[in-house]
Structure formats: structure tokens, C-alpha cells
C-alpha positions in Angstrom: 98.6 84.6 100.1 99.5 81.3 98.6 102.2 80.8 95.9 100.7 80.9 92.4 103.4 78.5 91.4 103.2 75.7 94.0 100.3 76.7 96.4 102.5 76.9 99.5 102.1 79.9 101.9 104.1 83.0 101.0 105.8 85.3 103.4 106.5 89.0 103.3 109.9 90.2 102.2 109.9 93.9 103.1 113.2 94.9 101.7 112.1 93.5 98.3 108.5 94.8 98.6 107.4 91.3 97.7 106.0 88.0 98.8 108.3 85.0 98.6 107.6 81.3 98.7 110.2 79.5 100.8 109.2 76.1 99.2 109.8 76.9 95.5 111.6 80.3 95.8 108.9 82.1 93.7 108.7 85.9 94.2 105.4 87.9 93.8 105.8 91.6 93.2 102.4 93.4 93.4 102.2 96.5 91.2 102.6 99.7 93.2 99.4 101.8 93.5 99.3 105.5 92.8 101.0 106.3 96.1 103.9 104.0 95.3 102.7 101.4 97.8 102.7 97.6 97.0 99.7 96.0 98.8 100.8 92.6 99.9 97.4 91.5 101.2 98.8 89.7 104.3 96.1 90.3 107.0 97.0 91.7 110.4 94.9 92.0 113.6 94.6 95.8 113.4 91.6 97.7 112.3 91.6 100.9 110.3 91.2 104.0 112.6 89.0 105.7 110.0 86.6 103.0 108.7 87.3 100.0 111.0 88.1 97.6 108.1 90.9 95.1 108.8 94.3 96.4 107.7 96.7 94.3 105.5 100.5 94.5 105.1 101.9 96.6 102.4 105.4 97.9 101.5 107.0 101.0 100.2 110.6 102.2 100.2 111.6 98.8 101.5 109.6 99.3 104.6 106.5 97.5 105.9 103.3 99.6 106.5 99.6 98.8 106.9 97.0 99.5 104.3 93.2 99.7 104.4 91.6 98.2 101.3 88.3 100.1 101.9 89.4 103.7 102.5 93.0 103.2 101.1 94.6 104.9 104.2 98.0 104.0 105.5 99.3 103.3 109.0 103.0 103.9 109.0 105.5 103.6 111.9 107.2 106.8 112.7 110.6 105.0 112.3 109.7 104.0 108.7 107.9 107.2 107.6 111.0 109.3 106.8 112.7 106.5 104.9 109.6 105.7 102.9 109.2 109.4 101.9 112.9 109.7 101.1 113.0 106.5 98.9 109.7 107.3 97.1 110.9 110.9 96.4 114.1 109.5 94.8 111.9 107.5 92.4 110.1 110.5 91.0 112.1 113.1 89.0 109.5 115.8 89.0 107.1 117.3 91.4 103.3 117.6 91.0 103.6 121.3 91.1 102.2 123.6 93.8 100.5 121.6 96.6 96.8 122.0 97.3 95.9 124.3 100.2 95.4 122.7 103.6 91.7 122.0 104.4 91.2 123.4 107.9 88.1 121.2 108.5 90.5 118.2 108.5 91.9 119.5 111.8 88.6 118.8 113.6 88.7 115.0 113.0 89.4 112.7 115.9 90.7 109.2 115.3 91.5 106.5 117.8 94.9 104.8 117.6 94.3 101.2 116.3 97.0 100.0 118.7 96.3 101.6 122.1 92.8 103.1 121.5 93.8 106.6 122.7 92.9 109.7 120.7 95.4 110.4 117.9 96.9 113.8 117.6 95.6 115.7 114.5 97.8 118.5 113.2 99.2 120.0 110.0 102.2 118.0 108.7 105.4 120.0 109.1 106.8 118.9 105.8 105.8 119.6 102.2 102.4 118.5 100.8 99.9 120.6 102.8 98.2 117.7 104.6 96.8 117.1 108.0 98.4 114.1 109.7 97.1 112.0 112.5 99.6 110.3 114.8 100.0 108.5 118.1 103.2 109.4 119.8 102.7 106.6 122.4 102.6 103.9 119.7 104.8 105.8 117.3 102.5 105.5 114.3 101.2 108.0 111.6 97.9 107.7 109.8 97.7 109.1 106.3 94.5 109.3 104.3 94.3 108.2 100.7 96.7 110.1 98.4 98.4 112.0 101.3 101.6 110.0 100.9 101.7 110.9 97.2 101.1 114.6 98.0 104.0 114.5 100.4 106.3 112.7 98.0 105.6 114.9 95.0 105.4 118.2 96.8 108.2 120.6 96.0 110.7 121.0 98.8 110.8 124.5 100.4 114.1 126.3 99.8 115.8 128.9 101.9 116.4 132.3 100.4 117.4 135.5 102.2 116.4 134.1 105.6 112.9 132.9 104.6 111.5 129.6 103.4 110.1 129.7 99.9 108.5 127.1 97.7 110.1 126.7 94.2 
């Protein structure tokens, strides 16, 4: 993206979830989408594992991730995933209520890792949100479909009571 102020090329500043112009010091902060992700529109040479559209850089929780403008999915490094969820959870003071039930048909999907081309592992996410997650342990990336990050972030945390996990 070029700077709206001077026209120079802008670079991604992940910690600020923004683009910055090194020439005139202008910052551009895209509005976060419903998942809390700021789409920075910096293209990368990685295709979406779901729809094959080119991915672009985005940021959430001070971390870089990749975003698909067509299907709105997210490719997130495993190293960044926990921090993104933790930071976004801290921004919301109320949960979305009881999560939707897991759709068992989602477990039948087979995606290829956009980095290595191997089949991604498809399994229920072990945290809150009742989603099916796709990941590639070899490349250390997670794929989340549209709205799955929001479901994880806003899902109530299970609590421990008398030796059993319960949802609030």
C-alpha cells in the first residue's frame, strides 16, 4: 500500500497493527473486522488453502497473520495463535454466550498446507468455541475459517468444579 499522505510505500508495523510510511512517518490503522483482525492488504506469495486466492498480511493482538479476502479465512502461526487469542479476549468484557455445537461434517474436509503442500490435520479445537481447526505441524500453522477466531475469543472458558470441567 502507498502512503495516503505522500505516496511512498508503506511497511507493516505488526506491534502497532498498522502500516507506517518511513518517509513522512504517517501511520495507517485499518479498522478491525468482526474477528478483531486488521487487514493490512500487503500481498504475500501464499495461496489460501481453502479457495486458492492470494493471501495478504493482517494483524491481530500485535501479531502478523495471513488473511484471505475471498473466503475471509486466517492462516496463523502456531507461535502467534495463543497470544492473539489472549490479547483479543482481553479486549472483550463479555462472552457471546453458549458456543454453537461442533459440526461433525467439518471433520471430513481435507486441506493442503499452503507452505509445504502436505495434507493438513483436521480435528476439533481443544479450547473453547466448538470449532474444527486445520493445522500443519510441520510448518507450524493453523487455518481458521471465517468467524472461527471470533468464536474462540468470545466463547466462555470452561471452569473446574468438583473434578469436572463445566461451561459457565
